[in-house]
Every structure is written in structure tokens, then in C-alpha cells.
C-alpha positions as CSV (number, residue, x, y, z in Angstrom):
1,M,55.9,7.7,-16.7
2,K,53.1,9.7,-13.6
3,N,51.8,7.5,-11.8
4,V,47.9,7.9,-12.6
5,R,45.7,7.7,-8.8
6,K,43.1,5.3,-9.7
7,I,39.7,6.7,-8.3
8,D,37.1,4.6,-7.0
9,W,33.5,6.3,-8.1
10,L,31.5,3.8,-6.1
11,Q,33.2,5.3,-3.0
12,V,33.0,8.5,-3.8
13,V,29.4,8.4,-5.0
14,S,28.8,6.5,-1.3
15,K,30.0,9.2,0.5
16,I,28.1,12.4,-1.7
17,V,24.7,10.4,-1.0
18,A,26.0,9.6,3.1
19,A,27.0,13.7,3.2
20,L,23.0,14.6,1.3
21,G,21.2,11.8,2.4
22,L,19.9,13.9,5.4
23,T,18.6,16.5,2.8
24,I,17.3,13.5,0.9
25,L,15.0,12.5,3.6
26,V,14.3,15.9,5.0
27,C,12.6,15.9,0.9
28,I,11.7,12.9,0.9
29,C,9.6,13.8,4.3
30,G,8.5,17.0,3.4
31,M,6.3,15.8,0.2
32,S,4.8,12.4,2.0
33,A,4.3,12.7,5.1
34,S,6.0,15.0,8.6
35,C,9.4,14.3,10.5
36,K,11.3,15.6,12.9
37,V,15.4,15.3,13.8
38,S,15.4,13.6,17.4
39,P,18.4,12.6,19.8
40,E,18.1,9.2,17.8
41,G,17.8,10.5,14.6
42,I,14.8,10.9,11.9
43,E,11.7,10.6,13.0
44,I,8.6,9.9,10.5
45,L,5.3,10.5,11.8
46,E,2.1,9.4,10.1
47,P,0.4,12.5,7.9
48,E,-3.3,12.8,9.4
49,Y,-5.6,12.2,6.2
50,T,-8.6,11.6,8.2
51,P,-11.7,14.0,7.3
52,P,-13.7,15.6,9.8
53,K,-16.7,13.0,10.5
54,L,-20.5,14.5,10.9
55,L,-21.7,13.7,13.9
56,N,-25.0,15.5,14.1
57,I,-27.5,17.6,12.1
58,Q,-30.9,18.9,12.8
59,I,-33.4,21.6,12.3
60,S,-33.4,22.5,15.7
61,N,-36.6,25.3,15.4
62,S,-38.5,26.8,12.7
63,S,-35.4,28.9,11.3
64,E,-32.1,27.5,12.8
65,L,-30.1,24.4,11.7
66,F,-27.3,23.0,13.7
67,I,-24.0,21.1,12.4
68,E,-21.4,19.5,14.9
69,F,-18.5,17.7,13.9
70,D,-15.5,15.9,15.5
71,K,-12.8,17.8,15.1
72,T,-12.4,21.7,14.3
73,I,-13.3,23.2,11.1
74,S,-14.1,25.7,9.0
75,L,-17.0,25.5,6.7
76,K,-16.4,26.0,3.1
77,E,-19.8,25.6,1.2
78,L,-23.1,25.1,2.6
79,E,-26.8,25.4,0.4
80,I,-30.2,24.6,1.5
81,I,-32.5,23.7,-1.0
82,P,-36.3,23.5,-0.4
83,V,-36.9,19.7,-2.0
84,S,-40.4,21.7,-3.3
85,N,-38.6,24.0,-5.4
86,P,-35.1,23.1,-6.1
87,E,-34.1,26.6,-8.0
88,E,-35.0,28.4,-4.1
89,K,-31.5,28.6,-2.4
90,I,-32.3,30.3,1.4
91,P,-29.9,32.7,2.7
92,V,-28.2,31.9,5.6
93,N,-26.3,33.6,8.7
94,V,-23.5,31.0,10.0
95,E,-21.9,31.3,13.6
96,I,-19.1,29.3,14.5
97,L,-19.5,27.7,18.1
98,E,-16.1,27.8,20.2
99,P,-14.3,25.4,19.8
100,N,-15.1,25.2,16.7
101,T,-16.3,22.4,16.0
102,S,-20.0,22.9,15.5
103,F,-22.2,26.2,14.1
104,Y,-25.2,27.0,14.0
105,I,-27.0,28.0,10.6
106,D,-29.7,30.8,11.3
107,C,-32.2,30.8,8.1
108,K,-33.8,33.9,6.5
109,T,-36.5,32.4,5.3
110,K,-39.1,30.0,7.8
111,F,-38.7,26.4,7.2
112,S,-42.1,24.8,6.6
113,A,-43.4,21.9,8.3
114,Q,-45.0,20.2,5.3
115,D,-41.4,20.3,3.5
116,E,-38.0,18.6,3.4
117,Y,-34.8,19.7,2.7
118,E,-31.6,19.3,0.9
119,I,-28.8,20.7,2.7
120,H,-25.6,20.2,1.0
121,G,-21.7,21.7,2.0
122,V,-17.9,21.3,2.4
123,V,-15.6,22.1,6.1
124,E,-12.3,21.3,6.0
125,D,-9.8,21.0,8.9
126,E,-6.8,22.6,10.3
127,T,-4.8,19.9,8.0
128,Q,-6.5,20.7,4.8
129,N,-8.5,17.3,4.5
130,S,-12.2,18.1,3.6
131,L,-15.6,16.2,3.8
132,T,-18.7,16.9,1.3
133,F,-21.5,16.0,3.0
134,S,-25.5,15.5,2.0
135,S,-28.3,15.4,4.1
136,I,-32.5,16.1,3.6
137,L,-34.5,17.0,6.7
138,Q,-37.9,17.5,8.0
139,G,-38.8,21.0,8.4
140,F,-40.0,22.6,11.6
141,N,-43.1,23.0,13.4
142,D,-43.2,25.1,16.5
143,N,-46.5,25.4,17.5
144,I,-47.1,21.6,17.5
145,P,-50.1,20.6,19.9
146,K,-50.2,18.1,23.2
147,I,-51.9,15.3,21.5
148,A,-52.3,11.9,22.3
149,L,-53.5,8.2,20.9
150,S,-57.1,8.1,21.8
151,E,-58.4,4.9,20.3
152,L,-57.9,2.2,17.8
153,R,-59.7,-0.4,16.0
154,S,-58.0,-3.1,14.0
155,F,-61.4,-4.8,13.0
156,Y,-62.0,-4.3,8.7
157,Q,-65.3,-5.6,7.1
158,K,-66.9,-2.8,5.1
159,P,-67.7,-0.5,5.4
160,K,-66.4,-0.4,8.6
161,L,-62.8,0.3,8.5
162,E,-59.8,0.0,10.6
163,Y,-58.9,3.5,12.7
164,I,-56.8,4.9,14.7
165,E,-58.1,7.9,17.0
166,L,-56.2,11.3,18.6
167,V,-57.2,13.7,21.1
168,A,-55.8,17.1,20.7
169,L,-54.9,18.3,24.4
170,S,-54.3,21.6,23.4
171,E,-54.1,23.8,20.8
172,G,-51.7,23.8,18.0
173,N,-50.7,23.0,14.5
174,L,-50.4,19.1,13.2
175,A,-48.2,19.7,10.2
176,G,-45.5,17.9,9.7
177,M,-46.1,15.3,12.8
178,T,-45.9,11.5,11.8
179,L,-47.9,8.2,12.8
180,E,-45.7,4.9,12.1
181,I,-47.6,2.4,12.1
182,F,-45.6,-1.2,12.9
183,Y,-47.5,-4.3,11.7
184,K,-46.0,-5.3,8.0
185,T,-41.7,-5.7,7.4
186,E,-42.1,-2.2,6.5
187,P,-43.8,0.6,8.4
188,I,-46.5,3.0,7.5
189,I,-45.7,6.2,7.7
190,F,-48.5,9.4,8.0
191,V,-47.3,12.8,7.7
192,F,-50.0,15.1,9.0
193,P,-50.8,18.0,6.5
194,D,-51.2,21.8,7.7
195,I,-54.4,22.1,10.1
196,N,-55.1,23.8,12.8
197,V,-56.4,21.8,15.9
198,K,-58.3,23.4,19.4
199,K,-58.4,21.5,23.1
200,G,-60.6,18.4,22.8
201,D,-60.7,18.6,19.1
202,F,-60.7,14.6,17.9
203,I,-58.3,13.8,14.7
204,L,-59.6,9.9,12.7
205,V,-56.6,8.5,10.8
206,H,-58.8,5.3,9.0
207,G,-57.0,2.7,8.3
208,R,-57.2,2.6,3.9
209,K,-58.7,4.4,1.4
210,I,-61.5,2.6,-0.3
211,D,-63.0,5.4,-3.0
212,E,-62.9,9.3,-3.9
213,T,-65.5,9.8,-0.5
214,C,-62.2,8.9,1.4
215,V,-60.8,12.7,1.5
216,N,-58.6,14.3,4.1
217,E,-59.6,16.7,5.2
218,T,-58.0,20.2,6.3
219,I,-60.5,22.5,5.8
220,D,-63.6,21.7,5.0
221,L,-64.7,18.5,8.5
222,C,-67.2,16.8,6.1
223,A,-65.2,16.9,3.1
224,A,-65.2,13.0,3.0
225,T,-68.6,11.4,2.9
226,Y,-67.7,8.0,3.2
227,K,-70.2,5.8,5.2
228,D,-67.0,5.2,7.9
229,S,-66.4,9.1,8.2
230,V,-67.6,11.5,11.1
231,P,-68.9,14.9,10.4
232,N,-67.5,17.8,11.7
233,V,-64.2,15.3,13.2
234,V,-61.0,15.8,11.2
235,D,-61.1,12.7,8.7
236,F,-57.6,11.4,7.1
237,W,-57.2,7.9,5.1
238,L,-54.1,6.2,4.5
239,D,-53.2,5.5,0.7
240,S,-53.6,1.5,0.7
241,E,-56.3,-0.6,-0.3
242,T,-54.8,-3.3,2.1
243,K,-54.5,-3.6,5.6
244,V,-51.7,-1.8,7.6
245,I,-53.4,-1.4,11.4
246,G,-53.0,-5.3,12.5
247,N,-54.6,-6.9,15.9
248,S,-51.3,-6.4,16.9
249,G,-48.4,-4.1,16.6
250,V,-46.6,-0.4,17.6
251,I,-48.4,3.0,16.7
252,L,-45.8,6.3,17.2
253,L,-46.3,9.2,17.3
254,K,-43.5,11.8,16.6
255,N,-43.3,15.7,16.3
256,R,-41.9,15.3,12.9
257,K,-40.1,12.8,10.6
258,N,-37.2,11.0,12.4
259,G,-38.2,13.2,15.6
260,D,-38.8,12.5,19.2
261,I,-41.6,10.5,20.4
262,I,-44.9,12.2,21.6
263,D,-47.1,9.5,22.6
264,A,-47.2,5.2,21.7
265,L,-48.8,2.7,21.5
266,L,-47.9,-1.2,21.9
267,Y,-50.9,-3.9,21.6
268,N,-51.1,-7.3,21.1
269,E,-54.1,-9.6,20.5
270,P,-54.2,-12.9,22.8
271,G,-52.2,-15.5,22.6
272,K,-49.1,-14.2,20.7
273,E,-45.6,-14.6,22.2
274,A,-43.7,-12.4,20.0
275,W,-43.8,-9.9,17.7
276,A,-44.6,-10.2,14.0
277,N,-41.4,-9.1,12.8
278,E,-38.0,-7.5,14.0
279,T,-39.3,-4.2,12.6
280,V,-41.9,-4.1,15.1
281,Q,-40.2,-5.3,17.6
282,Q,-37.1,-2.3,17.1
283,A,-40.1,-0.2,17.1
284,A,-41.4,-1.4,20.5
285,E,-38.1,-1.4,21.6
286,E,-37.8,2.2,20.7
287,A,-41.4,3.5,22.5
288,F,-39.7,2.2,25.8
289,N,-36.2,3.2,25.1
290,K,-36.9,6.8,24.5
291,G,-39.9,7.3,27.4
292,G,-42.7,6.6,25.5
293,W,-43.6,2.9,27.1
294,E,-44.0,1.9,30.4
295,G,-42.8,-1.5,31.6
296,S,-40.9,-2.9,28.5
297,G,-40.6,-2.9,24.8
298,N,-41.6,-6.8,25.2
299,I,-44.7,-8.3,23.7
300,E,-46.0,-8.9,27.1
301,D,-46.1,-5.9,28.3
302,A,-48.6,-4.6,25.7
303,A,-52.1,-3.7,25.6
304,I,-54.2,-6.3,25.3
305,N,-56.9,-6.2,21.6
306,T,-58.9,-8.6,23.0
307,K,-61.7,-9.3,20.3
308,P,-60.9,-6.7,17.7
309,S,-65.0,-6.3,15.9
310,G,-66.5,-3.2,14.7
311,T,-68.6,-1.8,17.4
312,R,-65.7,-3.2,20.1
313,S,-62.1,-1.3,20.2
314,L,-59.4,-0.6,22.4
315,S,-59.9,2.1,23.9
316,R,-57.9,5.0,26.8
317,D,-58.9,5.2,30.2
318,F,-57.7,9.5,30.4
319,S,-58.8,9.7,34.0
320,T,-55.5,7.2,34.8
321,F,-53.4,10.0,33.8
322,E,-52.1,12.1,37.2
323,D,-51.6,15.1,34.5
324,L,-53.4,15.1,31.6
325,E,-51.4,17.6,30.0
326,K,-48.0,14.8,30.0
327,P,-49.9,11.6,29.5
328,V,-47.3,9.0,30.3
329,P,-47.8,5.9,27.9
330,S,-48.7,2.2,29.7
331,K,-51.0,-0.5,29.3
332,N,-52.8,-0.5,32.3
333,Q,-54.7,2.9,30.6
334,W,-56.0,0.9,27.3
335,I,-59.5,-1.2,27.9
336,F,-60.9,-2.9,25.8
337,V,-64.3,-2.2,25.6
338,A,-67.7,-3.8,25.2
339,N,-70.2,-4.7,22.2
340,G,-71.0,-1.5,21.0
341,N,-68.8,0.8,22.7
342,A,-66.5,1.5,20.1
343,T,-67.0,5.3,20.0
344,M,-64.9,6.9,16.8
345,G,-65.0,10.9,16.7
346,S,-66.3,11.0,20.4
347,E,-65.6,10.4,24.6
348,N,-64.3,7.0,24.7
349,S,-66.3,4.3,26.8
350,L,-65.1,2.6,29.0
351,V,-67.1,-0.1,29.4
352,P,-64.3,-3.6,29.4
353,Y,-65.8,-6.1,27.5
354,E,-66.4,-9.6,29.1
355,E,-66.9,-12.7,26.8
């Protein structure tokens, strides 16, 4: 009888696996991660699964958009659509900027300052991680005048309404500029319509809308016939029936929604030791931190709105400016004026109030 050699199949399989182990491991690495062979053996590298991060997106002028990411990307898709006309797609040219982390978009149609635009896009990094992004931006006004806050009356007793007065220091167009009013927990944001102004023009933003005679004036400066309107002065009306301009608060004038601060007013009635709420506090800090107010964002550095009435107001002394073209807002520029010296829609009085 011949001797039969007994085969240890388990040992055979083990040797085969040992021989093929490298190949198997490399295939696994190739499918799920990166790896490399080093003198110490096989080193598994963590895969790159992090998508690009959007750092900045802004309309930089009347026909250009700038978008920036945190890594090198390629642009796969891009659409710009006016909110007012969702069927329209704006044609664009794209310029990628070295080192391919940002790009300019040159639009063939000018952005309207009064419209908003939806920007949709898809980008991909070098390892094919993709990011789909979407944003809504306000259009751009490239003819903004130099303009300043001029007077505030926070008193209301019908027919006299609260108002904020502005004065144009140069000619231009107000379209898309915003007046942000912080008094309650939610700010009131008024977006100016398309209207041309010239140097010396006064603009009144009334604190509430009483009836149909409170008409926003963009062409006919006598269109508003409410008793507290001013003929031949631009009258606008906040769309509210309740008080939104308080005796203490913050007002920010910006070049567009979420844009740069052009001017600011922090004001406070006597006896108040803190802003009314966190929203007002944050607005005051924004004004100071972005160069829109001297001193600090604290309430003690606000202008004093002494004792509001129908004939008294908080008025700005423009003679304190070293350069009228570049007013630097501060509490020292504002004077609470005497009885009968509120000057809605005309040159400010500087007669101080005395109790």
C-alpha cells in the first residue's frame, strides 16, 4: 500500500493568503483610501473627503461678481437669476484667478440696485470633492451720493410723526441704499427706491404710514399730502402703523443691504444705562467696530435725545466737520434743540434745549 501524504489545507491556504496579502491590501487601499509602501511596511493615508469651503461671495460693481474658496477649485456650474424674473438667466464670462481659489464673473447685464439675485453654482476640488452653493445678493448701485443723517424726531402725536432726516452732500442715486433702524428686537430695514438727488437735497423717512396720503415720492415731490409731509422735499414712509423709531436706539445708513456703513447715529434718552436689547447692542457695536461711530458702542457714548416733542429734535451740527465730504459720526456732532426748533426738511437749527 502506498503511503498517502496528508495535506494540511489550512496551512496551504495560509501560505497563499500570505503570498497574496500585499495584492489584496493594495486593492483594498485603492478602493477605499490612499496608501503607499514604505521601508516599515504599508502606510494607509486618510482619504480627502472635505469639500471646498465658500469664503466670500459679493457683487463688486454694477456688472461683476467675486467668489472665493479655501482651496483650488474648478467651476462646474453657475447660474445668476434675478429674483424679480426667475425665468431670466444672466449671461456671464468667468475669469479664474491664480491660484485657482477664486474667480471674477463678468455679467453681460448690469445688476439693478433695487433687485436681488440668486447665485447658484457647483465647484469641484482636485480630488473631485464637490460643493453646491446658493446665495441671494442685493444688486449694486455705482452712483451712490455722499449722504449724511441730519435730524431725528422720535416723538409721535398725530398728526406729528417720528422722522429721520438725511441730507445729500453730493449728487447721485439712492437706489438700493438701506436705512436700518434698531429699536425693537427685530430691526426695520428701509430700502431706498430709484431716485436721483443733488447736493443739498433733504430726504425725510417718516416713522409710520397713517393713511393713503402717505405716498413714497420718487418723481412728484408733492405727491404725499399728509399733514406732516413737506412739499418739494423727498418724503418716504416706513410701512408700519406702530412705533418703530424709539427714544433710544441705533440707526445705520448703508450703501446696500448687508453692505458698508456710510453713516450712523447712536442716541439715548437720559437715564438709560443699557441698550434696550441685544439686537440694539449688536448694532451699536457694529457701528463702532466698522468706523461708523467714535468713542465706543456703549450707551454712554450715544448722543443725548433729551426730551422729545413735536417741536424739538436731535439735530446735527455740520459746522463741526473738518471735511463736509467725509463726516465722522460722534455724539459731539448732535444737539438736542429747543422748543420750535425742529426743522424737518430744511437747514438745522442749533439752538440748544434748556430745561
